[in-house]
C-alpha positions as CSV (number, residue, x, y, z in Angstrom):
1,X,145.2,139.3,63.0
2,X,143.0,138.1,65.8
3,X,144.0,139.2,69.4
4,X,145.0,136.8,72.1
5,X,143.1,138.6,74.7
6,X,139.3,138.4,74.9
7,X,137.4,139.8,72.0
8,X,134.1,141.4,72.5
9,X,131.7,138.8,71.5
10,X,128.2,139.5,70.3
11,X,126.0,136.6,71.4
12,X,123.7,137.0,74.3
13,X,124.6,133.9,76.4
14,X,128.2,135.1,77.2
15,X,128.1,138.7,76.1
16,X,127.0,142.0,77.5
17,X,130.7,142.7,78.0
18,X,130.9,146.4,77.4
19,X,127.8,148.2,78.7
20,X,128.9,151.7,79.8
21,X,128.2,152.7,83.4
22,X,126.5,155.9,84.4
23,X,128.5,158.1,86.7
24,X,126.9,160.3,89.4
25,X,128.3,163.6,90.5
26,X,129.5,164.3,94.0
27,X,127.4,167.2,95.2
28,X,130.4,168.8,96.8
29,X,132.0,169.3,93.4
30,X,129.0,171.0,91.8
31,X,129.2,174.7,90.8
32,X,127.9,177.1,93.6
33,X,124.8,178.1,91.7
34,X,123.8,174.5,91.1
35,X,124.4,173.6,94.7
36,X,122.3,176.6,95.9
37,X,119.4,175.5,93.7
38,X,119.7,172.0,95.1
39,X,119.7,173.3,98.7
40,X,116.4,175.0,98.1
41,X,114.8,171.7,97.1
42,X,116.4,169.5,99.8
43,X,116.9,170.1,103.5
44,X,120.5,170.8,104.8
45,X,120.2,167.6,106.9
46,X,119.4,165.5,103.9
47,X,122.2,167.0,101.9
48,X,124.6,166.4,104.8
49,X,123.5,162.8,105.2
50,X,123.9,162.3,101.5
51,X,127.4,163.6,101.6
52,X,128.3,161.5,104.5
53,X,127.1,158.3,102.8
54,X,128.7,159.3,99.6
55,X,132.1,159.7,101.4
56,X,131.6,156.2,102.9
57,X,130.8,154.8,99.5
58,X,133.8,156.5,97.8
59,X,136.2,155.2,100.5
60,X,134.9,151.7,100.3
61,X,134.9,151.7,96.6
62,X,138.5,153.1,96.4
63,X,139.7,150.3,98.7
64,X,137.9,147.7,96.5
65,X,139.4,149.3,93.4
66,X,142.9,149.0,94.8
67,X,142.3,145.3,95.6
68,X,140.7,144.6,92.2
69,X,143.4,146.4,90.3
70,X,146.1,144.3,92.0
71,X,144.2,141.1,91.2
72,X,143.7,141.9,87.5
73,X,147.3,143.1,87.2
74,X,148.3,139.7,88.5
75,X,146.1,138.1,85.9
76,X,147.8,140.0,83.1
77,X,151.2,139.3,84.5
78,X,150.5,135.5,84.7
79,X,149.2,135.6,81.1
80,X,152.4,137.3,79.9
81,X,154.4,134.6,81.7
82,X,152.5,131.8,80.1
83,X,153.0,133.4,76.7
84,X,156.7,133.7,77.3
85,X,156.9,130.0,78.4
86,X,155.1,128.9,75.3
87,X,157.5,130.9,73.1
88,X,160.4,129.1,74.7
89,X,158.6,125.7,74.5
90,X,158.4,125.3,78.2
91,X,155.6,123.5,80.1
92,X,152.8,125.5,81.6
93,X,151.6,124.4,85.0
94,X,149.2,125.3,87.8
95,X,151.5,127.9,89.2
96,X,151.3,129.8,86.0
97,X,147.7,130.8,86.7
98,X,146.0,132.9,89.4
99,X,144.1,130.4,91.5
100,X,141.9,132.7,93.5
101,X,138.6,134.2,92.3
102,X,138.3,137.9,91.6
103,X,137.4,140.1,94.5
104,X,133.7,141.1,94.8
105,X,132.6,144.5,96.0
106,X,130.5,144.1,99.2
107,X,130.6,147.7,100.6
108,X,127.8,150.3,100.7
109,X,126.0,151.2,97.5
110,X,126.2,154.7,96.1
111,X,123.5,156.8,97.9
112,X,120.6,158.3,96.1
113,X,120.9,162.1,95.7
114,X,118.1,163.7,97.7
115,X,117.5,166.3,95.0
116,X,115.7,164.6,92.1
117,X,116.6,167.3,89.7
118,X,120.3,167.2,90.4
119,X,122.2,166.9,87.1
120,X,123.7,163.5,86.4
121,X,126.6,162.8,84.0
122,X,126.1,160.0,81.6
123,X,128.4,158.7,78.9
124,X,126.6,158.8,75.6
125,X,125.6,155.3,74.6
126,X,127.4,154.1,71.5
127,X,124.9,153.5,68.6
128,X,124.8,149.9,67.5
129,X,123.9,149.6,63.8
130,X,121.2,147.1,62.9
131,X,120.6,145.2,59.6
132,X,118.7,148.1,58.1
133,X,121.7,150.4,58.7
134,X,124.1,147.9,57.1
135,X,121.9,147.7,54.0
136,X,121.6,151.4,53.6
137,X,125.4,151.8,54.1
138,X,126.0,149.2,51.4
139,X,123.7,151.0,49.0
140,X,125.2,154.4,49.8
141,X,128.9,153.4,49.5
142,X,128.8,150.6,46.9
143,X,125.4,150.9,45.2
144,X,124.9,147.3,46.1
145,X,122.6,145.1,48.1
146,X,123.5,141.6,49.4
147,X,121.7,138.8,47.6
148,X,119.4,137.3,50.2
149,X,118.2,133.7,50.3
150,X,114.7,132.9,49.1
151,X,114.3,130.9,52.4
152,X,116.5,130.2,55.4
153,X,117.1,126.6,54.3
154,X,118.8,128.0,51.2
155,X,121.4,129.8,53.3
156,X,121.8,126.8,55.6
157,X,122.5,124.5,52.6
158,X,125.0,127.0,51.2
159,X,126.7,127.3,54.5
160,X,126.8,123.5,55.0
161,X,128.3,122.9,51.5
162,X,131.1,125.5,52.0
163,X,131.8,124.5,55.6
164,X,132.1,120.8,54.8
165,X,134.5,121.4,51.9
166,X,136.5,123.8,54.0
167,X,137.0,121.3,56.8
168,X,134.5,122.0,59.5
169,X,132.5,119.0,60.8
170,X,128.8,119.0,61.1
171,X,129.1,118.7,64.9
172,X,131.2,121.8,65.1
173,X,129.1,123.9,62.9
174,X,125.7,122.8,64.2
175,X,126.6,123.0,67.9
176,X,128.3,126.4,67.6
177,X,125.2,127.6,65.7
178,X,123.0,126.2,68.4
179,X,124.9,128.0,71.1
180,X,125.4,131.3,69.3
181,X,121.9,131.7,68.0
182,X,119.9,129.8,70.6
183,X,119.1,127.0,68.2
184,X,116.7,128.9,66.0
185,X,118.6,131.8,64.5
186,X,118.6,132.8,60.9
187,X,121.3,134.3,58.7
188,X,120.4,137.8,59.8
189,X,119.9,137.2,63.5
190,X,121.5,140.0,65.5
191,X,122.6,139.8,69.1
192,X,120.1,141.2,71.4
193,X,117.9,142.7,68.7
194,X,114.6,143.9,69.9
195,X,112.5,146.2,67.6
196,X,114.9,148.9,66.6
197,X,118.0,148.3,68.9
198,X,120.6,145.6,69.4
199,X,123.3,145.0,72.0
200,X,126.0,144.1,69.5
201,X,126.8,144.1,65.8
202,X,127.2,140.3,65.9
203,X,125.1,138.7,63.1
204,X,124.5,135.3,61.7
205,X,125.1,131.7,62.5
206,X,128.4,132.4,64.2
207,X,127.7,135.9,65.3
208,X,130.2,138.0,63.4
209,X,131.0,141.5,64.7
210,X,131.8,144.3,62.2
211,X,135.4,143.9,63.2
212,X,135.3,140.1,62.3
213,X,133.9,140.9,58.9
214,X,136.6,143.6,58.2
215,X,139.3,141.2,59.4
216,X,138.1,138.2,57.4
217,X,137.8,140.3,54.2
218,X,141.3,141.6,54.7
219,X,142.8,138.1,55.3
220,X,140.5,135.9,53.2
221,X,139.1,138.3,50.7
222,X,141.4,137.4,47.8
223,X,140.3,133.7,48.1
224,X,136.7,134.8,48.2
225,X,137.1,136.7,45.0
226,X,138.8,133.7,43.4
227,X,135.9,131.4,44.4
228,X,133.2,133.8,43.1
229,X,135.1,134.3,39.8
230,X,135.1,130.6,39.3
231,X,131.4,130.5,40.0
232,X,130.8,133.3,37.6
233,X,132.4,131.4,34.7
234,X,129.5,128.9,34.8
235,X,126.8,131.6,34.7
236,X,125.2,133.6,31.9
237,X,122.6,136.3,31.4
238,X,121.2,138.3,34.5
239,X,122.8,135.8,36.9
240,X,126.2,136.5,35.4
241,X,125.7,140.3,35.6
242,X,124.6,140.0,39.2
243,X,127.7,137.9,40.1
244,X,130.1,140.2,38.2
245,X,128.7,143.2,40.1
246,X,129.1,141.4,43.4
247,X,132.7,140.5,42.6
248,X,133.4,144.2,41.7
249,X,131.9,145.3,45.0
250,X,133.8,142.6,46.9
251,X,137.1,143.8,45.4
252,X,136.5,147.3,46.6
253,X,135.5,146.0,50.1
254,X,138.7,143.9,50.3
255,X,140.8,146.9,49.3
256,X,139.1,149.0,52.0
257,X,139.7,146.3,54.6
258,X,143.4,145.9,53.6
259,X,144.0,149.7,53.6
260,X,145.2,149.5,57.2
261,X,147.6,147.2,59.0
262,X,146.4,143.7,59.8
263,X,145.6,144.4,63.4
264,X,142.4,143.9,65.4
265,X,142.4,147.5,66.6
266,X,142.7,148.9,63.1
267,X,140.0,146.7,61.8
268,X,137.8,147.8,64.7
269,X,138.2,151.4,63.7
270,X,136.9,150.6,60.2
271,X,134.1,148.5,61.6
272,X,132.9,151.5,63.7
273,X,132.4,153.6,60.5
274,X,129.4,153.7,58.2
275,X,131.7,152.3,55.5
276,X,132.6,149.5,57.8
277,X,128.8,148.8,58.2
278,X,128.7,148.5,54.4
279,X,131.4,145.9,54.5
280,X,129.4,144.0,57.3
281,X,126.4,143.8,55.0
282,X,128.4,141.1,53.0
283,X,127.7,138.7,55.9
284,X,124.0,138.6,54.7
285,X,124.9,137.6,51.1
286,X,124.0,134.1,50.0
287,X,127.4,133.6,48.4
288,X,129.9,135.4,50.6
289,X,128.0,135.1,53.9
290,X,128.6,131.3,54.2
291,X,132.3,132.0,53.5
292,X,132.6,134.5,56.3
293,X,130.6,132.4,58.7
294,X,132.8,129.4,58.0
295,X,136.1,131.2,58.2
296,X,135.1,132.7,61.6
297,X,135.5,129.2,63.0
298,X,138.0,127.8,60.5
299,X,140.7,130.3,61.5
300,X,140.6,128.9,65.0
301,X,140.9,125.3,63.7
302,X,143.9,126.3,61.6
303,X,145.5,128.3,64.4
304,X,145.2,125.2,66.7
305,X,146.8,123.0,64.1
306,X,149.6,125.5,63.5
307,X,150.4,125.4,67.2
308,X,150.7,121.6,67.1
309,X,147.3,120.8,68.5
310,X,146.2,118.0,66.1
311,X,143.2,116.5,68.0
312,X,139.9,117.7,66.5
313,X,138.5,120.5,68.6
314,X,135.1,119.8,70.2
315,X,132.4,122.3,69.5
316,X,132.7,123.7,73.1
317,X,136.5,124.1,72.7
318,X,136.0,125.8,69.4
319,X,133.5,128.1,71.1
320,X,136.1,129.0,73.7
321,X,138.5,130.1,71.0
322,X,135.6,131.9,69.2
323,X,134.8,133.7,72.5
324,X,138.1,134.7,73.9
325,X,140.4,134.8,70.8
326,X,142.6,132.0,69.4
327,X,145.6,132.3,71.7
328,X,143.7,132.6,74.9
329,X,141.2,130.0,73.8
330,X,143.9,127.5,73.0
331,X,145.3,128.1,76.4
332,X,142.0,126.6,77.8
333,X,141.8,123.9,75.1
334,X,145.2,122.5,75.8
335,X,144.8,122.5,79.6
336,X,144.6,119.0,81.2
337,X,141.3,118.2,82.9
338,X,142.9,118.4,86.4
339,X,143.9,122.0,85.8
340,X,140.6,122.8,84.2
341,X,138.9,122.0,87.4
342,X,141.1,124.3,89.4
343,X,141.8,127.3,87.2
344,X,139.4,130.2,87.5
345,X,137.8,131.5,84.2
346,X,139.0,135.0,85.1
347,X,142.5,134.0,83.9
348,X,141.2,134.3,80.3
349,X,139.3,137.6,80.4
350,X,139.9,141.2,80.6
351,X,138.3,142.7,83.7
352,X,135.7,144.7,81.8
353,X,134.5,141.6,80.0
354,X,134.5,139.3,83.0
355,X,132.6,141.6,85.3
356,X,129.7,141.9,82.8
357,X,129.7,138.2,82.0
358,X,127.4,136.4,84.5
359,X,127.9,133.0,82.9
360,X,131.7,133.1,83.4
361,X,131.3,134.4,86.9
362,X,128.8,131.8,87.9
363,X,130.7,128.9,86.2
364,X,134.0,130.2,87.5
365,X,136.4,127.5,86.5
366,X,137.5,126.3,83.0
367,X,135.8,122.9,83.6
368,X,132.5,124.5,84.7
369,X,132.5,127.0,81.8
370,X,133.1,124.2,79.2
371,X,130.4,122.1,80.9
372,X,127.7,124.7,80.7
373,X,128.7,125.5,77.1
374,X,128.3,121.8,76.2
375,X,125.0,121.6,78.1
376,X,123.5,124.6,76.2
377,X,124.8,123.1,73.0
378,X,123.1,119.8,73.8
379,X,119.7,121.4,74.6
380,X,119.7,124.0,71.8
381,X,120.8,121.4,69.2
382,X,117.3,119.8,69.6
383,X,115.5,122.9,68.4
384,X,114.1,123.1,64.9
385,X,116.7,125.6,63.5
386,X,119.7,123.4,64.6
387,X,118.0,120.3,63.3
388,X,117.4,121.9,60.0
389,X,121.1,122.9,59.7
390,X,122.2,119.4,60.7
391,X,120.1,118.0,57.9
392,X,121.7,120.4,55.4
393,X,125.1,118.7,55.9
């Protein structure tokens, strides 16, 4: 069950939504022994000046936090009001949105502690699994490895075949791929991957998070099993044995995904475990990967139709639903152009996501955000990877 509030998306262009912030300690709150040690390394005047500036910073920051909290509470309140109106089949208008931009902190910055060796408190950075971790987890838990393509064009052709039959258009698939991967991504491209680290678990043409994979296996897994079983009937020899093993593993994965209530938070908990990493390895498989990639977008198309929106979604509109969640995304998609030009993008984000999203901040109305999304799709669609995917349809 996909949430209506913003999901944490993994692609670089509109991501970096949840980087933890380091927190410094107020020297005045340190234990006496620690404070004495610091006093020996820094002059009393320097310590006093630091404390004065720190108080000024804390006062300014507290005032800003009060203002910001009020603003984001009003965002949430307006969102609840719109949802209630839609449930009652009432029209949503300009007054149902917050029309001012979020407050920006302009006060003094946190001062630098004069004692370099002063202890700092840092939240431990959450480890982001990379493809190697997913493969090892799949081997450990299911004694299985995803069947990888001989070349990238093989995966693209498999994706194009499945997506076309399922109901995605070439324009939707190619332009979202171009935006999500930068126009040259492969089936194993991971968001922000550099050497041995990544900024997100988002992988593939449509950048699925571990939670996306768990959710899709829970909701679509039975259909995936049925499709693979049909394919297996036409195979023999080693190919049949490979497919039979894959089906058996998929059944176990679907059972695991369905072992909790169909809720995003519950699927996220599974996705954060090594067993969830094993499930996420299925996105790399030549047979199941295209199914997962397709349904990541198709669920949004189906959601829009179910809500009475029959006009085909543009790729940029589909991306908004992909980014923010179906309910919130449809809010933007169904908005008349006149409102799009006036309504701030902050209406469709949680505070933590918005404040770490430079694109949404810079392009701070719905119209501007859709325009920059379309622009990036235009340019990235001219790159070799996107052209190759387009030719596969």
